[in-house]
PDBQT receptor file of N, H, CA, C and O in Angstrom, charges set to zero:
ATOM      1  N   MET A   1     138.511 116.068 111.700  1.00  0.00    +0.000 N 
ATOM      2  CA  MET A   1     137.187 116.006 112.283  1.00  0.00    +0.000 C 
ATOM      3  C   MET A   1     136.479 114.778 111.731  1.00  0.00    +0.000 C 
ATOM      4  O   MET A   1     136.494 114.546 110.523  1.00  0.00    +0.000 OA
ATOM      5  N   PRO A   2     135.856 113.987 112.610  1.00  0.00    +0.000 N 
ATOM      6  CA  PRO A   2     135.104 112.824 112.124  1.00  0.00    +0.000 C 
ATOM      7  C   PRO A   2     133.972 113.269 111.203  1.00  0.00    +0.000 C 
ATOM      8  O   PRO A   2     133.388 114.337 111.392  1.00  0.00    +0.000 OA
ATOM      9  N   LEU A   3     133.673 112.454 110.221  1.00  0.00    +0.000 N 
ATOM     10  H   LEU A   3     134.147 111.587 110.067  1.00  0.00    +0.000 HD
ATOM     11  CA  LEU A   3     132.624 112.803 109.251  1.00  0.00    +0.000 C 
ATOM     12  C   LEU A   3     131.280 113.068 109.910  1.00  0.00    +0.000 C 
ATOM     13  O   LEU A   3     130.501 113.884 109.418  1.00  0.00    +0.000 OA
ATOM     14  N   PHE A   4     131.000 112.394 111.009  1.00  0.00    +0.000 N 
ATOM     15  H   PHE A   4     131.633 111.731 111.409  1.00  0.00    +0.000 HD
ATOM     16  CA  PHE A   4     129.710 112.584 111.660  1.00  0.00    +0.000 C 
ATOM     17  C   PHE A   4     129.493 114.047 112.030  1.00  0.00    +0.000 C 
ATOM     18  O   PHE A   4     128.354 114.514 112.039  1.00  0.00    +0.000 OA
ATOM     19  N   TYR A   5     130.558 114.775 112.335  1.00  0.00    +0.000 N 
ATOM     20  H   TYR A   5     131.483 114.396 112.328  1.00  0.00    +0.000 HD
ATOM     21  CA  TYR A   5     130.450 116.156 112.767  1.00  0.00    +0.000 C 
ATOM     22  C   TYR A   5     130.653 117.155 111.630  1.00  0.00    +0.000 C 
ATOM     23  O   TYR A   5     130.709 118.361 111.871  1.00  0.00    +0.000 OA
ATOM     24  N   ASP A   6     130.760 116.676 110.419  1.00  0.00    +0.000 N 
ATOM     25  H   ASP A   6     130.714 115.697 110.223  1.00  0.00    +0.000 HD
ATOM     26  CA  ASP A   6     131.031 117.531 109.261  1.00  0.00    +0.000 C 
ATOM     27  C   ASP A   6     129.727 117.806 108.506  1.00  0.00    +0.000 C 
ATOM     28  O   ASP A   6     129.281 116.985 107.704  1.00  0.00    +0.000 OA
ATOM     29  N   ALA A   7     129.123 118.969 108.771  1.00  0.00    +0.000 N 
ATOM     30  H   ALA A   7     129.485 119.636 109.422  1.00  0.00    +0.000 HD
ATOM     31  CA  ALA A   7     127.835 119.314 108.159  1.00  0.00    +0.000 C 
ATOM     32  C   ALA A   7     127.930 119.350 106.643  1.00  0.00    +0.000 C 
ATOM     33  O   ALA A   7     126.992 118.937 105.960  1.00  0.00    +0.000 OA
ATOM     34  N   GLN A   8     129.034 119.831 106.106  1.00  0.00    +0.000 N 
ATOM     35  H   GLN A   8     129.795 120.167 106.661  1.00  0.00    +0.000 HD
ATOM     36  CA  GLN A   8     129.189 119.915 104.652  1.00  0.00    +0.000 C 
ATOM     37  C   GLN A   8     129.150 118.532 104.010  1.00  0.00    +0.000 C 
ATOM     38  O   GLN A   8     128.591 118.365 102.926  1.00  0.00    +0.000 OA
ATOM     39  N   TYR A   9     129.731 117.558 104.663  1.00  0.00    +0.000 N 
ATOM     40  H   TYR A   9     130.186 117.694 105.543  1.00  0.00    +0.000 HD
ATOM     41  CA  TYR A   9     129.706 116.183 104.153  1.00  0.00    +0.000 C 
ATOM     42  C   TYR A   9     128.264 115.712 103.986  1.00  0.00    +0.000 C 
ATOM     43  O   TYR A   9     127.900 115.186 102.934  1.00  0.00    +0.000 OA
ATOM     44  N   TRP A  10     127.440 115.899 105.024  1.00  0.00    +0.000 N 
ATOM     45  H   TRP A  10     127.735 116.325 105.879  1.00  0.00    +0.000 HD
ATOM     46  CA  TRP A  10     126.046 115.445 104.971  1.00  0.00    +0.000 C 
ATOM     47  C   TRP A  10     125.230 116.271 103.981  1.00  0.00    +0.000 C 
ATOM     48  O   TRP A  10     124.341 115.741 103.315  1.00  0.00    +0.000 OA
ATOM     49  N   ARG A  11     125.530 117.567 103.881  1.00  0.00    +0.000 N 
ATOM     50  H   ARG A  11     126.252 117.998 104.423  1.00  0.00    +0.000 HD
ATOM     51  CA  ARG A  11     124.857 118.434 102.901  1.00  0.00    +0.000 C 
ATOM     52  C   ARG A  11     125.134 117.921 101.486  1.00  0.00    +0.000 C 
ATOM     53  O   ARG A  11     124.228 117.841 100.656  1.00  0.00    +0.000 OA
ATOM     54  N   ASP A  12     126.383 117.578 101.225  1.00  0.00    +0.000 N 
ATOM     55  H   ASP A  12     127.119 117.643 101.899  1.00  0.00    +0.000 HD
ATOM     56  CA  ASP A  12     126.752 117.061  99.903  1.00  0.00    +0.000 C 
ATOM     57  C   ASP A  12     126.061 115.737  99.606  1.00  0.00    +0.000 C 
ATOM     58  O   ASP A  12     125.601 115.518  98.486  1.00  0.00    +0.000 OA
ATOM     59  N   ARG A  13     125.982 114.844 100.609  1.00  0.00    +0.000 N 
ATOM     60  H   ARG A  13     126.355 115.022 101.519  1.00  0.00    +0.000 HD
ATOM     61  CA  ARG A  13     125.309 113.557 100.401  1.00  0.00    +0.000 C 
ATOM     62  C   ARG A  13     123.826 113.784 100.106  1.00  0.00    +0.000 C 
ATOM     63  O   ARG A  13     123.262 113.121  99.236  1.00  0.00    +0.000 OA
ATOM     64  N   ALA A  14     123.189 114.714 100.822  1.00  0.00    +0.000 N 
ATOM     65  H   ALA A  14     123.647 115.253 101.529  1.00  0.00    +0.000 HD
ATOM     66  CA  ALA A  14     121.772 115.003 100.569  1.00  0.00    +0.000 C 
ATOM     67  C   ALA A  14     121.578 115.543  99.163  1.00  0.00    +0.000 C 
ATOM     68  O   ALA A  14     120.649 115.141  98.462  1.00  0.00    +0.000 OA
ATOM     69  N   ASP A  15     122.448 116.447  98.752  1.00  0.00    +0.000 N 
ATOM     70  H   ASP A  15     123.202 116.774  99.321  1.00  0.00    +0.000 HD
ATOM     71  CA  ASP A  15     122.347 116.996  97.396  1.00  0.00    +0.000 C 
ATOM     72  C   ASP A  15     122.505 115.906  96.342  1.00  0.00    +0.000 C 
ATOM     73  O   ASP A  15     121.787 115.903  95.342  1.00  0.00    +0.000 OA
ATOM     74  N   GLU A  16     123.434 114.984  96.556  1.00  0.00    +0.000 N 
ATOM     75  H   GLU A  16     124.017 114.986  97.369  1.00  0.00    +0.000 HD
ATOM     76  CA  GLU A  16     123.621 113.878  95.605  1.00  0.00    +0.000 C 
ATOM     77  C   GLU A  16     122.366 113.014  95.528  1.00  0.00    +0.000 C 
ATOM     78  O   GLU A  16     121.936 112.635  94.438  1.00  0.00    +0.000 OA
ATOM     79  N   ALA A  17     121.781 112.703  96.683  1.00  0.00    +0.000 N 
ATOM     80  H   ALA A  17     122.131 113.010  97.568  1.00  0.00    +0.000 HD
ATOM     81  CA  ALA A  17     120.570 111.885  96.691  1.00  0.00    +0.000 C 
ATOM     82  C   ALA A  17     119.434 112.592  95.958  1.00  0.00    +0.000 C 
ATOM     83  O   ALA A  17     118.663 111.950  95.244  1.00  0.00    +0.000 OA
ATOM     84  N   LEU A  18     119.325 113.908  96.129  1.00  0.00    +0.000 N 
ATOM     85  H   LEU A  18     119.952 114.429  96.709  1.00  0.00    +0.000 HD
ATOM     86  CA  LEU A  18     118.276 114.660  95.439  1.00  0.00    +0.000 C 
ATOM     87  C   LEU A  18     118.495 114.685  93.926  1.00  0.00    +0.000 C 
ATOM     88  O   LEU A  18     117.538 114.608  93.156  1.00  0.00    +0.000 OA
ATOM     89  N   VAL A  19     119.740 114.792  93.509  1.00  0.00    +0.000 N 
ATOM     90  H   VAL A  19     120.517 114.855  94.135  1.00  0.00    +0.000 HD
ATOM     91  CA  VAL A  19     120.042 114.767  92.070  1.00  0.00    +0.000 C 
ATOM     92  C   VAL A  19     119.625 113.427  91.478  1.00  0.00    +0.000 C 
ATOM     93  O   VAL A  19     119.015 113.373  90.410  1.00  0.00    +0.000 OA
ATOM     94  N   ILE A  20     119.956 112.352  92.175  1.00  0.00    +0.000 N 
ATOM     95  H   ILE A  20     120.452 112.395  93.042  1.00  0.00    +0.000 HD
ATOM     96  CA  ILE A  20     119.580 111.020  91.678  1.00  0.00    +0.000 C 
ATOM     97  C   ILE A  20     118.064 110.875  91.679  1.00  0.00    +0.000 C 
ATOM     98  O   ILE A  20     117.488 110.364  90.719  1.00  0.00    +0.000 OA
ATOM     99  N   ALA A  21     117.414 111.324  92.758  1.00  0.00    +0.000 N 
ATOM    100  H   ALA A  21     117.882 111.739  93.538  1.00  0.00    +0.000 HD
ATOM    101  CA  ALA A  21     115.953 111.222  92.843  1.00  0.00    +0.000 C 
ATOM    102  C   ALA A  21     115.284 111.956  91.692  1.00  0.00    +0.000 C 
ATOM    103  O   ALA A  21     114.259 111.503  91.182  1.00  0.00    +0.000 OA
ATOM    104  N   ASP A  22     115.846 113.074  91.282  1.00  0.00    +0.000 N 
ATOM    105  H   ASP A  22     116.679 113.442  91.697  1.00  0.00    +0.000 HD
ATOM    106  CA  ASP A  22     115.274 113.838  90.169  1.00  0.00    +0.000 C 
ATOM    107  C   ASP A  22     115.327 113.086  88.843  1.00  0.00    +0.000 C 
ATOM    108  O   ASP A  22     114.570 113.398  87.923  1.00  0.00    +0.000 OA
ATOM    109  N   THR A  23     116.206 112.108  88.739  1.00  0.00    +0.000 N 
ATOM    110  H   THR A  23     116.820 111.854  89.486  1.00  0.00    +0.000 HD
ATOM    111  CA  THR A  23     116.308 111.346  87.494  1.00  0.00    +0.000 C 
ATOM    112  C   THR A  23     115.319 110.181  87.442  1.00  0.00    +0.000 C 
ATOM    113  O   THR A  23     115.103 109.590  86.384  1.00  0.00    +0.000 OA
ATOM    114  N   LEU A  24     114.727 109.859  88.576  1.00  0.00    +0.000 N 
ATOM    115  H   LEU A  24     114.902 110.339  89.435  1.00  0.00    +0.000 HD
ATOM    116  CA  LEU A  24     113.825 108.706  88.648  1.00  0.00    +0.000 C 
ATOM    117  C   LEU A  24     112.410 109.133  88.275  1.00  0.00    +0.000 C 
ATOM    118  O   LEU A  24     111.971 110.233  88.613  1.00  0.00    +0.000 OA
ATOM    119  N   THR A  25     111.714 108.264  87.584  1.00  0.00    +0.000 N 
ATOM    120  H   THR A  25     112.070 107.371  87.309  1.00  0.00    +0.000 HD
ATOM    121  CA  THR A  25     110.414 108.640  87.026  1.00  0.00    +0.000 C 
ATOM    122  C   THR A  25     109.217 108.137  87.817  1.00  0.00    +0.000 C 
ATOM    123  O   THR A  25     108.110 108.644  87.637  1.00  0.00    +0.000 OA
ATOM    124  N   THR A  26     109.409 107.155  88.687  1.00  0.00    +0.000 N 
ATOM    125  H   THR A  26     110.308 106.743  88.833  1.00  0.00    +0.000 HD
ATOM    126  CA  THR A  26     108.263 106.631  89.432  1.00  0.00    +0.000 C 
ATOM    127  C   THR A  26     108.387 106.984  90.912  1.00  0.00    +0.000 C 
ATOM    128  O   THR A  26     109.491 107.032  91.454  1.00  0.00    +0.000 OA
ATOM    129  N   PRO A  27     107.257 107.227  91.557  1.00  0.00    +0.000 N 
ATOM    130  CA  PRO A  27     107.297 107.528  92.990  1.00  0.00    +0.000 C 
ATOM    131  C   PRO A  27     107.911 106.393  93.811  1.00  0.00    +0.000 C 
ATOM    132  O   PRO A  27     108.574 106.640  94.818  1.00  0.00    +0.000 OA
ATOM    133  N   GLU A  28     107.691 105.159  93.383  1.00  0.00    +0.000 N 
ATOM    134  H   GLU A  28     107.152 104.959  92.565  1.00  0.00    +0.000 HD
ATOM    135  CA  GLU A  28     108.227 103.998  94.098  1.00  0.00    +0.000 C 
ATOM    136  C   GLU A  28     109.751 104.001  94.091  1.00  0.00    +0.000 C 
ATOM    137  O   GLU A  28     110.378 103.529  95.039  1.00  0.00    +0.000 OA
ATOM    138  N   ALA A  29     110.335 104.520  93.046  1.00  0.00    +0.000 N 
ATOM    139  H   ALA A  29     109.825 104.904  92.276  1.00  0.00    +0.000 HD
ATOM    140  CA  ALA A  29     111.792 104.605  92.955  1.00  0.00    +0.000 C 
ATOM    141  C   ALA A  29     112.311 105.882  93.597  1.00  0.00    +0.000 C 
ATOM    142  O   ALA A  29     113.367 105.875  94.230  1.00  0.00    +0.000 OA
ATOM    143  N   ARG A  30     111.588 106.960  93.439  1.00  0.00    +0.000 N 
ATOM    144  H   ARG A  30     110.730 106.965  92.924  1.00  0.00    +0.000 HD
ATOM    145  CA  ARG A  30     112.040 108.274  93.894  1.00  0.00    +0.000 C 
ATOM    146  C   ARG A  30     111.926 108.446  95.412  1.00  0.00    +0.000 C 
ATOM    147  O   ARG A  30     112.815 109.025  96.036  1.00  0.00    +0.000 OA
ATOM    148  N   GLU A  31     110.855 107.953  96.000  1.00  0.00    +0.000 N 
ATOM    149  H   GLU A  31     110.133 107.482  95.493  1.00  0.00    +0.000 HD
ATOM    150  CA  GLU A  31     110.594 108.203  97.423  1.00  0.00    +0.000 C 
ATOM    151  C   GLU A  31     111.697 107.692  98.358  1.00  0.00    +0.000 C 
ATOM    152  O   GLU A  31     112.052 108.403  99.298  1.00  0.00    +0.000 OA
ATOM    153  N   PRO A  32     112.247 106.511  98.147  1.00  0.00    +0.000 N 
ATOM    154  CA  PRO A  32     113.342 106.080  99.032  1.00  0.00    +0.000 C 
ATOM    155  C   PRO A  32     114.554 107.021  98.981  1.00  0.00    +0.000 C 
ATOM    156  O   PRO A  32     115.199 107.261 100.002  1.00  0.00    +0.000 OA
ATOM    157  N   LEU A  33     114.854 107.545  97.804  1.00  0.00    +0.000 N 
ATOM    158  H   LEU A  33     114.330 107.350  96.975  1.00  0.00    +0.000 HD
ATOM    159  CA  LEU A  33     115.973 108.486  97.701  1.00  0.00    +0.000 C 
ATOM    160  C   LEU A  33     115.654 109.793  98.413  1.00  0.00    +0.000 C 
ATOM    161  O   LEU A  33     116.534 110.398  99.025  1.00  0.00    +0.000 OA
ATOM    162  N   LEU A  34     114.410 110.226  98.337  1.00  0.00    +0.000 N 
ATOM    163  H   LEU A  34     113.696 109.734  97.840  1.00  0.00    +0.000 HD
ATOM    164  CA  LEU A  34     114.011 111.441  99.057  1.00  0.00    +0.000 C 
ATOM    165  C   LEU A  34     114.086 111.211 100.562  1.00  0.00    +0.000 C 
ATOM    166  O   LEU A  34     114.464 112.114 101.308  1.00  0.00    +0.000 OA
ATOM    167  N   ASP A  35     113.728 110.006 101.015  1.00  0.00    +0.000 N 
ATOM    168  H   ASP A  35     113.421 109.272 100.409  1.00  0.00    +0.000 HD
ATOM    169  CA  ASP A  35     113.863 109.671 102.436  1.00  0.00    +0.000 C 
ATOM    170  C   ASP A  35     115.323 109.729 102.868  1.00  0.00    +0.000 C 
ATOM    171  O   ASP A  35     115.642 110.240 103.942  1.00  0.00    +0.000 OA
ATOM    172  N   ILE A  36     116.194 109.209 102.036  1.00  0.00    +0.000 N 
ATOM    173  H   ILE A  36     115.935 108.794 101.163  1.00  0.00    +0.000 HD
ATOM    174  CA  ILE A  36     117.622 109.243 102.331  1.00  0.00    +0.000 C 
ATOM    175  C   ILE A  36     118.108 110.692 102.399  1.00  0.00    +0.000 C 
ATOM    176  O   ILE A  36     118.852 111.055 103.310  1.00  0.00    +0.000 OA
ATOM    177  N   ALA A  37     117.693 111.509 101.447  1.00  0.00    +0.000 N 
ATOM    178  H   ALA A  37     117.089 111.214 100.707  1.00  0.00    +0.000 HD
ATOM    179  CA  ALA A  37     118.093 112.919 101.442  1.00  0.00    +0.000 C 
ATOM    180  C   ALA A  37     117.614 113.618 102.713  1.00  0.00    +0.000 C 
ATOM    181  O   ALA A  37     118.348 114.421 103.289  1.00  0.00    +0.000 OA
ATOM    182  N   ARG A  38     116.394 113.321 103.153  1.00  0.00    +0.000 N 
ATOM    183  H   ARG A  38     115.798 112.669 102.685  1.00  0.00    +0.000 HD
ATOM    184  CA  ARG A  38     115.882 113.921 104.388  1.00  0.00    +0.000 C 
ATOM    185  C   ARG A  38     116.704 113.469 105.596  1.00  0.00    +0.000 C 
ATOM    186  O   ARG A  38     116.985 114.264 106.493  1.00  0.00    +0.000 OA
ATOM    187  N   ALA A  39     117.083 112.210 105.616  1.00  0.00    +0.000 N 
ATOM    188  H   ALA A  39     116.854 111.564 104.887  1.00  0.00    +0.000 HD
ATOM    189  CA  ALA A  39     117.911 111.706 106.719  1.00  0.00    +0.000 C 
ATOM    190  C   ALA A  39     119.271 112.403 106.725  1.00  0.00    +0.000 C 
ATOM    191  O   ALA A  39     119.779 112.773 107.783  1.00  0.00    +0.000 OA
ATOM    192  N   TYR A  40     119.851 112.578 105.551  1.00  0.00    +0.000 N 
ATOM    193  H   TYR A  40     119.439 112.278 104.691  1.00  0.00    +0.000 HD
ATOM    194  CA  TYR A  40     121.132 113.292 105.470  1.00  0.00    +0.000 C 
ATOM    195  C   TYR A  40     120.979 114.734 105.937  1.00  0.00    +0.000 C 
ATOM    196  O   TYR A  40     121.884 115.265 106.582  1.00  0.00    +0.000 OA
ATOM    197  N   ARG A  41     119.867 115.375 105.629  1.00  0.00    +0.000 N 
ATOM    198  H   ARG A  41     119.132 114.944 105.105  1.00  0.00    +0.000 HD
ATOM    199  CA  ARG A  41     119.637 116.749 106.090  1.00  0.00    +0.000 C 
ATOM    200  C   ARG A  41     119.555 116.793 107.619  1.00  0.00    +0.000 C 
ATOM    201  O   ARG A  41     120.056 117.724 108.250  1.00  0.00    +0.000 OA
ATOM    202  N   ARG A  42     118.915 115.771 108.205  1.00  0.00    +0.000 N 
ATOM    203  H   ARG A  42     118.508 115.015 107.693  1.00  0.00    +0.000 HD
ATOM    204  CA  ARG A  42     118.856 115.731 109.669  1.00  0.00    +0.000 C 
ATOM    205  C   ARG A  42     120.253 115.580 110.259  1.00  0.00    +0.000 C 
ATOM    206  O   ARG A  42     120.572 116.206 111.270  1.00  0.00    +0.000 OA
ATOM    207  N   LEU A  43     121.085 114.755 109.636  1.00  0.00    +0.000 N 
ATOM    208  H   LEU A  43     120.826 114.247 108.814  1.00  0.00    +0.000 HD
ATOM    209  CA  LEU A  43     122.463 114.619 110.105  1.00  0.00    +0.000 C 
ATOM    210  C   LEU A  43     123.232 115.925 109.939  1.00  0.00    +0.000 C 
ATOM    211  O   LEU A  43     124.059 116.279 110.780  1.00  0.00    +0.000 OA
ATOM    212  N   GLU A  44     122.956 116.635 108.854  1.00  0.00    +0.000 N 
ATOM    213  H   GLU A  44     122.284 116.347 108.171  1.00  0.00    +0.000 HD
ATOM    214  CA  GLU A  44     123.587 117.934 108.624  1.00  0.00    +0.000 C 
ATOM    215  C   GLU A  44     123.234 118.902 109.762  1.00  0.00    +0.000 C 
ATOM    216  O   GLU A  44     124.107 119.589 110.294  1.00  0.00    +0.000 OA
ATOM    217  N   VAL A  45     121.959 118.947 110.125  1.00  0.00    +0.000 N 
ATOM    218  H   VAL A  45     121.251 118.389 109.694  1.00  0.00    +0.000 HD
ATOM    219  CA  VAL A  45     121.513 119.847 111.191  1.00  0.00    +0.000 C 
ATOM    220  C   VAL A  45     122.164 119.462 112.513  1.00  0.00    +0.000 C 
ATOM    221  O   VAL A  45     122.597 120.331 113.270  1.00  0.00    +0.000 OA
ATOM    222  N   ARG A  46     122.236 118.169 112.792  1.00  0.00    +0.000 N 
ATOM    223  H   ARG A  46     121.885 117.463 112.177  1.00  0.00    +0.000 HD
ATOM    224  CA  ARG A  46     122.885 117.730 114.024  1.00  0.00    +0.000 C 
ATOM    225  C   ARG A  46     124.348 118.144 114.053  1.00  0.00    +0.000 C 
ATOM    226  O   ARG A  46     124.844 118.616 115.076  1.00  0.00    +0.000 OA
ATOM    227  N   ALA A  47     125.031 117.969 112.943  1.00  0.00    +0.000 N 
ATOM    228  H   ALA A  47     124.627 117.585 112.112  1.00  0.00    +0.000 HD
ATOM    229  CA  ALA A  47     126.441 118.344 112.875  1.00  0.00    +0.000 C 
ATOM    230  C   ALA A  47     126.604 119.844 113.075  1.00  0.00    +0.000 C 
ATOM    231  O   ALA A  47     127.532 120.279 113.757  1.00  0.00    +0.000 OA
ATOM    232  N   GLU A  48     125.716 120.635 112.490  1.00  0.00    +0.000 N 
ATOM    233  H   GLU A  48     124.962 120.281 111.936  1.00  0.00    +0.000 HD
ATOM    234  CA  GLU A  48     125.782 122.090 112.663  1.00  0.00    +0.000 C 
ATOM    235  C   GLU A  48     125.541 122.482 114.118  1.00  0.00    +0.000 C 
ATOM    236  O   GLU A  48     126.229 123.350 114.656  1.00  0.00    +0.000 OA
ATOM    237  N   ARG A  49     124.571 121.844 114.742  1.00  0.00    +0.000 N 
ATOM    238  H   ARG A  49     124.012 121.139 114.304  1.00  0.00    +0.000 HD
ATOM    239  CA  ARG A  49     124.287 122.139 116.152  1.00  0.00    +0.000 C 
ATOM    240  C   ARG A  49     125.475 121.754 117.025  1.00  0.00    +0.000 C 
ATOM    241  O   ARG A  49     125.854 122.491 117.935  1.00  0.00    +0.000 OA
ATOM    242  N   TYR A  50     126.048 120.611 116.741  1.00  0.00    +0.000 N 
ATOM    243  H   TYR A  50     125.739 120.013 116.001  1.00  0.00    +0.000 HD
ATOM    244  CA  TYR A  50     127.200 120.159 117.508  1.00  0.00    +0.000 C 
ATOM    245  C   TYR A  50     128.345 121.153 117.373  1.00  0.00    +0.000 C 
ATOM    246  O   TYR A  50     128.980 121.510 118.366  1.00  0.00    +0.000 OA
ATOM    247  N   ALA A  51     128.610 121.599 116.156  1.00  0.00    +0.000 N 
ATOM    248  H   ALA A  51     128.095 121.310 115.350  1.00  0.00    +0.000 HD
ATOM    249  CA  ALA A  51     129.681 122.569 115.919  1.00  0.00    +0.000 C 
ATOM    250  C   ALA A  51     129.362 123.902 116.596  1.00  0.00    +0.000 C 
ATOM    251  O   ALA A  51     130.261 124.561 117.117  1.00  0.00    +0.000 OA
ATOM    252  N   ALA A  52     128.102 124.298 116.591  1.00  0.00    +0.000 N 
ATOM    253  H   ALA A  52     127.371 123.763 116.168  1.00  0.00    +0.000 HD
ATOM    254  CA  ALA A  52     127.714 125.565 117.201  1.00  0.00    +0.000 C 
ATOM    255  C   ALA A  52     127.948 125.555 118.709  1.00  0.00    +0.000 C 
ATOM    256  O   ALA A  52     128.212 126.594 119.314  1.00  0.00    +0.000 OA
ATOM    257  N   HIS A  53     127.851 124.394 119.293  1.00  0.00    +0.000 N 
ATOM    258  H   HIS A  53     127.637 123.550 118.801  1.00  0.00    +0.000 HD
ATOM    259  CA  HIS A  53     128.099 124.276 120.726  1.00  0.00    +0.000 C 
ATOM    260  C   HIS A  53     129.569 124.007 121.023  1.00  0.00    +0.000 C 
ATOM    261  O   HIS A  53     129.964 123.868 122.181  1.00  0.00    +0.000 OA
ATOM    262  N   ASP A  54     130.379 123.935 119.960  1.00  0.00    +0.000 N 
ATOM    263  H   ASP A  54     130.058 124.047 119.019  1.00  0.00    +0.000 HD
ATOM    264  CA  ASP A  54     131.831 123.784 120.089  1.00  0.00    +0.000 C 
ATOM    265  C   ASP A  54     132.212 122.592 120.956  1.00  0.00    +0.000 C 
ATOM    266  O   ASP A  54     133.072 122.695 121.830  1.00  0.00    +0.000 OA
ATOM    267  N   HIS A  55     131.561 121.460 120.703  1.00  0.00    +0.000 N 
ATOM    268  H   HIS A  55     130.862 121.377 119.993  1.00  0.00    +0.000 HD
ATOM    269  CA  HIS A  55     131.893 120.262 121.463  1.00  0.00    +0.000 C 
ATOM    270  C   HIS A  55     133.252 119.698 121.099  1.00  0.00    +0.000 C 
ATOM    271  O   HIS A  55     133.881 119.018 121.909  1.00  0.00    +0.000 OA
ATOM    272  N   MET A  56     133.704 119.971 119.901  1.00  0.00    +0.000 N 
ATOM    273  H   MET A  56     133.193 120.524 119.243  1.00  0.00    +0.000 HD
ATOM    274  CA  MET A  56     134.995 119.430 119.493  1.00  0.00    +0.000 C 
ATOM    275  C   MET A  56     135.942 120.573 119.186  1.00  0.00    +0.000 C 
ATOM    276  O   MET A  56     135.904 121.152 118.101  1.00  0.00    +0.000 OA
ATOM    277  N   ALA A  57     136.774 120.885 120.130  1.00  0.00    +0.000 N 
ATOM    278  H   ALA A  57     136.805 120.414 121.011  1.00  0.00    +0.000 HD
ATOM    279  CA  ALA A  57     137.803 121.887 119.889  1.00  0.00    +0.000 C 
ATOM    280  C   ALA A  57     138.771 121.323 118.854  1.00  0.00    +0.000 C 
ATOM    281  O   ALA A  57     138.958 120.107 118.797  1.00  0.00    +0.000 OA
ATOM    282  N   PRO A  58     139.392 122.172 118.034  1.00  0.00    +0.000 N 
ATOM    283  CA  PRO A  58     140.318 121.665 117.008  1.00  0.00    +0.000 C 
ATOM    284  C   PRO A  58     141.400 120.757 117.571  1.00  0.00    +0.000 C 
ATOM    285  O   PRO A  58     141.784 119.786 116.918  1.00  0.00    +0.000 OA
ATOM    286  N   GLU A  59     141.904 121.051 118.776  1.00  0.00    +0.000 N 
ATOM    287  H   GLU A  59     141.593 121.840 119.306  1.00  0.00    +0.000 HD
ATOM    288  CA  GLU A  59     142.934 120.206 119.368  1.00  0.00    +0.000 C 
ATOM    289  C   GLU A  59     142.389 118.820 119.672  1.00  0.00    +0.000 C 
ATOM    290  O   GLU A  59     143.080 117.823 119.462  1.00  0.00    +0.000 OA
ATOM    291  N   ALA A  60     141.164 118.745 120.161  1.00  0.00    +0.000 N 
ATOM    292  H   ALA A  60     140.602 119.555 120.332  1.00  0.00    +0.000 HD
ATOM    293  CA  ALA A  60     140.559 117.454 120.488  1.00  0.00    +0.000 C 
ATOM    294  C   ALA A  60     140.347 116.630 119.241  1.00  0.00    +0.000 C 
ATOM    295  O   ALA A  60     140.550 115.416 119.261  1.00  0.00    +0.000 OA
ATOM    296  N   ALA A  61     139.942 117.264 118.153  1.00  0.00    +0.000 N 
ATOM    297  H   ALA A  61     139.777 118.250 118.136  1.00  0.00    +0.000 HD
ATOM    298  CA  ALA A  61     139.712 116.542 116.901  1.00  0.00    +0.000 C 
ATOM    299  C   ALA A  61     141.022 115.968 116.372  1.00  0.00    +0.000 C 
ATOM    300  O   ALA A  61     141.028 114.880 115.797  1.00  0.00    +0.000 OA
ATOM    301  N   GLU A  62     142.124 116.677 116.557  1.00  0.00    +0.000 N 
ATOM    302  H   GLU A  62     142.119 117.561 117.025  1.00  0.00    +0.000 HD
ATOM    303  CA  GLU A  62     143.414 116.189 116.064  1.00  0.00    +0.000 C 
ATOM    304  C   GLU A  62     143.949 115.050 116.897  1.00  0.00    +0.000 C 
ATOM    305  O   GLU A  62     144.542 114.118 116.353  1.00  0.00    +0.000 OA
ATOM    306  N   THR A  63     143.756 115.100 118.215  1.00  0.00    +0.000 N 
ATOM    307  H   THR A  63     143.274 115.857 118.656  1.00  0.00    +0.000 HD
ATOM    308  CA  THR A  63     144.335 114.088 119.089  1.00  0.00    +0.000 C 
ATOM    309  C   THR A  63     143.392 112.936 119.350  1.00  0.00    +0.000 C 
ATOM    310  O   THR A  63     143.804 111.882 119.836  1.00  0.00    +0.000 OA
ATOM    311  N   GLY A  64     142.115 113.138 119.024  1.00  0.00    +0.000 N 
ATOM    312  H   GLY A  64     141.781 113.994 118.629  1.00  0.00    +0.000 HD
ATOM    313  CA  GLY A  64     141.137 112.095 119.252  1.00  0.00    +0.000 C 
ATOM    314  C   GLY A  64     140.575 112.114 120.660  1.00  0.00    +0.000 C 
ATOM    315  O   GLY A  64     139.840 111.201 121.036  1.00  0.00    +0.000 OA
ATOM    316  N   SER A  65     140.902 113.135 121.454  1.00  0.00    +0.000 N 
ATOM    317  H   SER A  65     141.499 113.877 121.149  1.00  0.00    +0.000 HD
ATOM    318  CA  SER A  65     140.384 113.235 122.813  1.00  0.00    +0.000 C 
ATOM    319  C   SER A  65     139.454 114.431 122.906  1.00  0.00    +0.000 C 
ATOM    320  O   SER A  65     139.502 115.356 122.095  1.00  0.00    +0.000 OA
ATOM    321  N   LYS A  66     138.602 114.379 123.928  1.00  0.00    +0.000 N 
ATOM    322  H   LYS A  66     138.563 113.628 124.587  1.00  0.00    +0.000 HD
ATOM    323  CA  LYS A  66     137.709 115.523 124.155  1.00  0.00    +0.000 C 
ATOM    324  C   LYS A  66     138.434 116.560 124.970  1.00  0.00    +0.000 C 
ATOM    325  O   LYS A  66     139.191 116.249 125.890  1.00  0.00    +0.000 OA
ATOM    326  N   GLY A  67     138.175 117.842 124.596  1.00  0.00    +0.000 N 
ATOM    327  H   GLY A  67     137.560 118.094 123.849  1.00  0.00    +0.000 HD
ATOM    328  CA  GLY A  67     138.867 118.889 125.329  1.00  0.00    +0.000 C 
ATOM    329  C   GLY A  67     137.958 119.899 125.926  1.00  0.00    +0.000 C 
ATOM    330  O   GLY A  67     138.420 120.839 126.573  1.00  0.00    +0.000 OA
TER     331      GLY A  67
């Protein structure tokens, strides 16, 4: 499955960004990381919605074609 459709991948990236943001002490440094984490969460939601609608059957993901 392409990473774009993998909600867990985006969830993990958001969590990593939040961990890094928690280590930063100034809002100027922290806010961009929080923005990135929010963007990753939006990608996570999109991937979940896509999977819920079953746009990519397992066979299509393996062959690279839509089914």
